[in-house]
N, C-alpha and C positions, 0 to 999 in steps of 0.2 A: 694435439690437445683438443679436448672437446669442452664445451660449456656445459652448464648444469641443465639446460633446457633440451639440448640435443644429445640423444644417446649415441655411444659409439657402436661400432659393428659387433662387439662382444654382447652388448646389451640386446641387440636385435636377435642374435643367434639364441640367446637365452629365452626369448619370448616366442620363438618359432614353436608351433604346436607339435606335440609328439603324437605317435600313433594312439597312445592311450587317451590323450586329450580328444582326439577326433572320435574315438569310440564313445566317449562320454559327452559328446556334442559341446565341448568347450573350445572355442576359438583360440584361446591362449591359456597357458597354465596359470593357475591362481597364484596371486601374489601373497606375501605374508600379510596377515591383517594385524598390523602393529599400530603405531601412533597415527598412521594416516588413514585409518578407517577401512572398511570393507572395499571401497572402490578406489582407493589410492589418493582421494582428495584430502587435503590437509586438515580440513575441518568438516569432514563428511558427516560426522556424528551429530553435528548441529544444523545440518541442512545446507552448509556452504561447502561446495565441492570445487575441485580444481577445474579450470576452464578446459573444455574439450572432453571431459570424462562423461560418458553418457549415463543417464539415470534410467532406471526401469520404471515404467508406468504401470502401477497396479490395476488401472482401469482400462488398459489398452485392449484387452480382449473384449470387454463389454462394449467399449466405444465402436470397435470394429464391427461387432455384430449388429448393433443398432443402426450404424450408418449404412451397412449393407442392405438392411431391410427398408430403410427410408423412415423408420419409426423410432421412437425413443427420444430421450432428452438431449442427445448430442447432435441433433440434425441441424441446429441453428448455425448460422454463419458466425464465425467468431469476430467478424469485423462489425457487427451490429451491436450497438450499445443503447439499451432502453432505459438507462439510468435517468431518473426524474420524470418519466412518463407515467403518471398515475392513471386511475380509472377516470372515465368520462365524468364530467361535472364534479369532480373531487376538488376540495380546497381545504387546506389545513385551517383549523380554527385559530383565531387570534390569541387565544389563551395558551395554545401549544407552542406557537411562534414566540410568544412573550417568554414562556418557561425556557425554551431552547436558547434564545438569545441571552437571557440572564444567566443560564448555566454556562454558556461559553465565555461570557464576560467574567464571570466568577472564577472559572477554572484556569483562565489565561494567566501565566506568570508575568507577562509584560505589561498588563493593564491593571491599574488600580481603579476598580469600578465602584469604589465606595461613594463617590459623588456623582454617579451617572444614573439618570432616570430613563426608563425604557418604556415606550408606549407603542401599541400596535393597533392599527385600524385598517381593515381590509387587506392585510398583507404588507402594508406600509409601516416601516419601523421608524420611530422618531427617537433619537438619542439627544438628551439635554443634560445639562450639568457642566461639571468642570473636570479637567484632566491636568496633569502636570507638564506634559509637553507634546509637541506635534506628532511624534511617533505614536503616542498612546491614542491620540485623536484618530489617526488613520487606521490603526490596528483595531480599534473598537468598531469603526465602520466596516472594516473587512470581516471581522468576526460576525457581525450581524448580517451581512450580505450573503454569507455562505450558508445560512440556516435555510433548511428546506421550507418552501412556501413564502419566502420573502420576495416581494415585488420590487421594492424600492427602499432605500434608507436615506432618511433626512438627518444629516449630521449637524446639529446645533450645539455641539460641544464647544466650550470656551477653554482656552489655555490660561491657567492661573500663572501670572508673572512672578518671577522671583523665588519660586519654590522648586527646589531641585528634587529630582526623582530619587526615591529611596530614603528620604529623610523624614 
């Protein structure tokens, strides 16, 4: 008896390349393209494939050509990450930081920002006002801290006692 992850010997024989497959440069005969998608992955049509099924890279030829010449956009090391490194002497304006912090507080489903005031001076964000619980206070600080250009966050939010969240 075989389990569903390990094919039996008949399945192996069925996948053995035939002379016609070799002539057409196919390593294995094609499978039926049914509900499993063209590569056999269960959700391959949506970008999720079965583990272990190789995907073809449409840019592989161009990457190989660029890498072999030492020129082109693909010569950087994939381990380097330059996120957050802007041009020399660049600093985001306080108005842009204020706008982004306000947008994040407004868009977050877990923070009621209707009683929060935001001020920005030289990249330092000050949060004042009231929130309903400690989780909202922490989350508001975290949201402000993640905005690009923020150097520090002063969280002066107070928790209003006796008011439950969502009422």
